[in-house]
N, C-alpha and C positions, 0 to 999 in steps of 0.2 A: 552629614549627608555621604552613603555610601560612596566609595569612590570605583571607577569605574575598572580598575586592575583589583579589586576583591569581589566583583560581581561574578555568577557562576550563570552565563545563558542555556536555554534547552539546547540552543545548539547554535555552534559557533561558524558564521559564513565564511566569515573574513579571514581567518587563520585556516580554514579549509582551503579557500580558494587561491592563498597567499603564492605557494609553491609553482602554481599553475598559470599562474596571472601573465606573464610575458609568451608564452606558447599559446596560451588563449588569444591575446591580442594581437599575436605574428597571426594566428587564422582570422582573425577579423580583417586585417587588411589584405589577405588573397581573396575572402570574399567579395569585398568593397571593391578589389581590383578586377575581379572577374566578374561582380556584377550577377552574379548565380545564388537568389535568395530564398527560390523557396522547390525543393527536390531535389537536391543540390549532392554534388557527391561527399558531404559528410552527414548526411541523411541516408543516403543508399550505406554508407560507410558504419553505421550504428546499427540499419536494423539488422544489418548480417551479422554483428558483433553479436548484439543482443538474441539473435536467435540463435548463433554459434553456444551462446552459454547457458542457452537454454534446452538447447540438446536439438532444436524443430528447422524446420526447413526455412519456414519464412518468418519476418519481421515486417509491420507495415508501421510507420510512424505516424502520429496524428498530432492532434492540437493540445492535450492534457488526459489525464488518465479517466477524467470522468465520460471526454470522448470514446476512450478505449471501448470502454463498457458499451455506451450506445451505440456504436460500429460492430461489434459482437454481435451484439442482439439481435440487429440489423441484417446482418450477413447470415445469422441462423434463423431469419424469417420469422423471427419471434415479434407477435401485435396486441393488438387489442382480440380480449377475449381469453389468452392466453396466462397462465399463473407462474410466477417464477420464486421461488426459494430463495432467502435472501436472511442472511445473519441480522438481527434487530441493533446488535452492539457492534458499530464500525460507524465510519464517517456517514454521512447522508447518501454519497455522490451513489453508492451501489443500487441503492433503489431508486433512487433519483434517476438513475437510467432506464431504468424498466419500466416506470411512467414516462419519459421520454418517447419510445415506442408504443404505448398505448396499452401498455400489459400491467400486469396487475402484482405489485409486490406483494409476497408472503411472509410476513416477519415470524423468524423462528428462533429460539434462545439459545445460548451456546452453555458450552462447558464453563462451570466456577473457576476453572485452574487455567485452562489452557486458553480462553476467551473464544472459540472458533467453533465453527456448529460440527456435530458429532451426527455418525451415521443412523440413531435413533431418533434424534430428533428430527432430522429431513424426514427419515422416511414417517414419521409419524405427520406430517404436514402434506405427504402428496395426496393430490386428487385428480382428478380424471383430467382438469384441466392445466395440470402443471407440466410443462415444457421443457424448462433448463433450472439448474441449481447455480447460484455464485457464492462458491465459498470462497471467505479472505482470510486470508494469511495475516490476521492481526498482529501486528506488534513486529513482524518479522517473523513468527510462529508458523509454518505449513499445518493448515491441518490435515485432516487422515485423506490424503487423494487415493491412496490403495483402496480403501475400504470403501469411499463415495465413490468412485470411478465404478468399482461393482455394483453395487447397490445403482446407479443409474444406470448402467448398463441392463442390468436388470427390468428397469422400469422405463427403458425408452427412450430416457431423459438427456440431453443437454445438457455440458458442463462448461462452466466458462470459468476460468480461478482470476481471483482480483489480488495480484501480484503487487499492488501499489506499495506496498508495505515491507515486502521480502525479495526483491530482489536479489539474488544470488544462496535463498535459502534453498535447501534438498533436505529430501528424505533419504535414505540410504543413499545418498552419494546423487541420486536423480534430482535435478532441477525442477524447484516449481516452475511453474509455466508451460511445463511437458505432460503435466498428464490431463488436462481438458479438452475439450476441443478447440479452446482458444484461450489465450494467457493474456490478463491485461496489467498494463506495469503505468505507475506513474512516475515524470519526471521532477514534480516541481520539488524547489530549491532545497525544501528540507529532509527531502529524500534520500535513502542510502546511494544512489544515485541521481543525484540532481541538479538542473540547469539553473538557469538567472531568469525564470520565469516558468510560465507553463510548457507542460510536451506531456507526451505517451507514447504507446506503444502496444500492438496487439500480436501476438507470437501466434502461430501453428503449424501444423505439420500437413494441414489439407489446402492443397494449391488452389480448390475452387474457391474456397471460404479467402485465400487471401488476395486472391483476384478480386473478390467482392469489396469488399475491403479498399483494395486499392479505388477501387471506383466511389465508394460512396463516399471516400474522406474527400474527393476532389469536384464536388457537385453531381454526383451520381454521374459520371463521365468517364469511360473508357477508350474514348478516342475524343480528340479536342472539338470541341463545341456540337459535340453529339451527348445530348441528357438523357438516359434511358430511363434513369427513376431518380426519384427524390432524393439527396444526397447534402453534403455537409462539406461547409470550408472548413477541414480542419487538418489540415497539412501541418507537419514539424518544421518550424523554420530552420536555415540553415545555421542562424547564428546560434541558435539552441542546439541544435547536433553537433556544432562544431564544439563545444563547451562540454556538450556529454561525451562525444568523442575523445577528448582530450581527457577527462576522466574516468575511463572507462578502463583503460590499462591497469590502474589504481584499485578498482574496486573490491576487489580481493583484500587488499590490502587496508582500505578502508572499513570492510567488514570486520576483520582481523582484529582492527581497533575497537570496534565495538564490543568484540565477544571480551577482550581484554577489558575494557570497560565496566562489562555484565560481571564477568569475573572478581573484579576488583567490589563493584558493590556488594555481591556475593560475600564475599570474606566481610565487609566491615560491618554490615547488616545483620551477619547471624547474631542469633540469640534475641532477637530483637521478636514482639508482639506483631509479626508482619511476615502477609505471604508474599513471597519471593519469586519471579518467575521461573521458571522449569521447561523443559522438551522431554519428552521419552527418548527413548536410546535411539539411535539414529534418524533423528529430525536435528539438523542445524537449523539453529534462532541468530537470526541476522541482526536482533535487537534495534530495529529502527525506534524503538522505545523499551526503555527499563520501567515496566509499568508494576507497581507495589500495589497488595491491598490490606486497609486496615482500619480498625475503627477511627474515630475523630482524625477522618483526612482531611478535614477542613482548618481544624487546628494546626497541624502540622506545616500543612502549606501555607499557612499565615506566618508561621514562626519559619520556614525556609524565607518567604518571600521580605522577611523584616531583616534577614540577614544577607539579603543579595543573590539570595540564590534561587532559581525560575525554579517554577513546575507546573503542571499541566494535565489537568484533567481531561482525558479520551476513552469516554464519553460521556457528557453530562446530563446526556436526555439520550435515550434507546431511541431508535426510530418508530419503533410503535406508539410513543407516545411526541412524535412530533404533529406540528398542528396539520404540516401540508398536507397529510396524508389521510386526512379526515376520521372518521369515525376507525379507529380499529379495536381489535379484542385487545382490553386495556389489561385485562388478565394473563395475555397469553405468554410473558418472558417475565419470571417473577426473578430469574438468575442475572437476567439485566439490570432488571429495575435494583436490584442491589449492586451491582457490582456499580450503577451510576454514583451511587452515596461512598463508595470503596476504594474506588482507583486514584491512584497518583503518577503519573508517570514522572519521573527525575530527570536533569540533564545528562543526555546523550549523544557523543560524535566521537568519531574515532579519534578526534585529537587530546579529548578528556584525559588529564593525567589523575593519579592517584592520589596525590594532595587533594587535588578537587574535592574528591569521590572520597576521601577523609572527612575533609569538612562537610560535606551534605548529610553524612553518615552520624559525625558528633550533633549537629543540628538535630536532626529526627530524632537521636537518642535522649537529648534533653527534653526534649519536647514530650516523648513519650514514658519520660518519667517524671514529667513537672507536676 
C-alpha cells in the first residue's frame, strides 16, 4: 500500500493553511466574542481588498462563485428570452447561472491551445437575442479581454468575466475582473484564494450595479424588511471572510509559487509528446490548474494513480453534451469534444516542491514510453 508520505495530492490544503492557523483561530475567537456573523467587518475588508486588487471601485461578497454569476446576470436585467454566450469547455456553473435567470446559454467552442473563448468564435454565435457574454479565464489564463470588449461594444453586449480560477491574473498589467461590466470570483477551498467552504464575490466599477448586487444578495432588500424585488440569501459569512482576509496578503506569494511549479513542470516535461500550457506575451497565467494534452490520457492517469499521484480531468463532458441542457447542437463544438478526451490536470498548489514534480514527470515519461 502507498504510504501517505509518498502520495502527491491535487492540492494540499492542510499544508496551505498551517502557517495561518493561529491567526485564523484568533480571528474566529474575535468573531465569536463580537457575535457579528453576517455582513461584518471582515467581509467589508475583503470586499475592499479584492476590489483594489482588480482596480475597480466596488466588491460585493456573496455565498459562492455560482451565486456571483447569478447575481451579476440579475443585476444586468438578463432574463427570459435573452441569450448569453458561454464557453462549453468549463465548469457547469457558468451556463447553470444563465438558466437560473431564465435565459438561454449559447454554447461556443474554445481555442484548442488556450482553452478560452476567442473573438471570432463569439462573433459567429451572436444573434438578435444575445444580451451578454461570459468569457471564462480557464485554468488561470485570461481570455482576450481587450478584443472581447471591443467586439462587445460594437454589438451593444454586456460582459461578465468569470474569474473563478484566475484571481491575480492580468493582461499587460491590468487585472482580470476589471475589463467587463462585472467580474465574478469563487473562493471555493481549492481556488488560488480559497476559504474553508463556499464563497464568492462580484466586482464592478458601476455604482448602480454594485447597489443592485447588494440588495439582490440580501433577499432583494435595500432597507430592512422592505423587499423590492425577488432576491436571494447569498451573503458571504464572516468566518469565510476572515479566512480569506487572512490569506489575502499572501495571494501574490501563492500565485508566484504556482508559477514556479509550472516552470518546473515545463522543464521536466520538455521533450515529451505533450501539449503544455502556455500564455501569450503580456498575459500572466496564475495556474489554478496545470493542464496538459496528450494521446492515451487515461493510461497516463492510471499510471499516476498507481504511484499515489493525483490527477484530474477538467472537464470530461462539455456543457453542450450535458443532459441538463436538453437538446443542444451536438456538433457545435468539435474542439471541446476532442479536449474532453485529451486533457489532464496535474497536481498544482503553491507549496509543491520540485522533487515532487520530478517524480510526476518520471511517471509520465515511463508511461508514454511503455
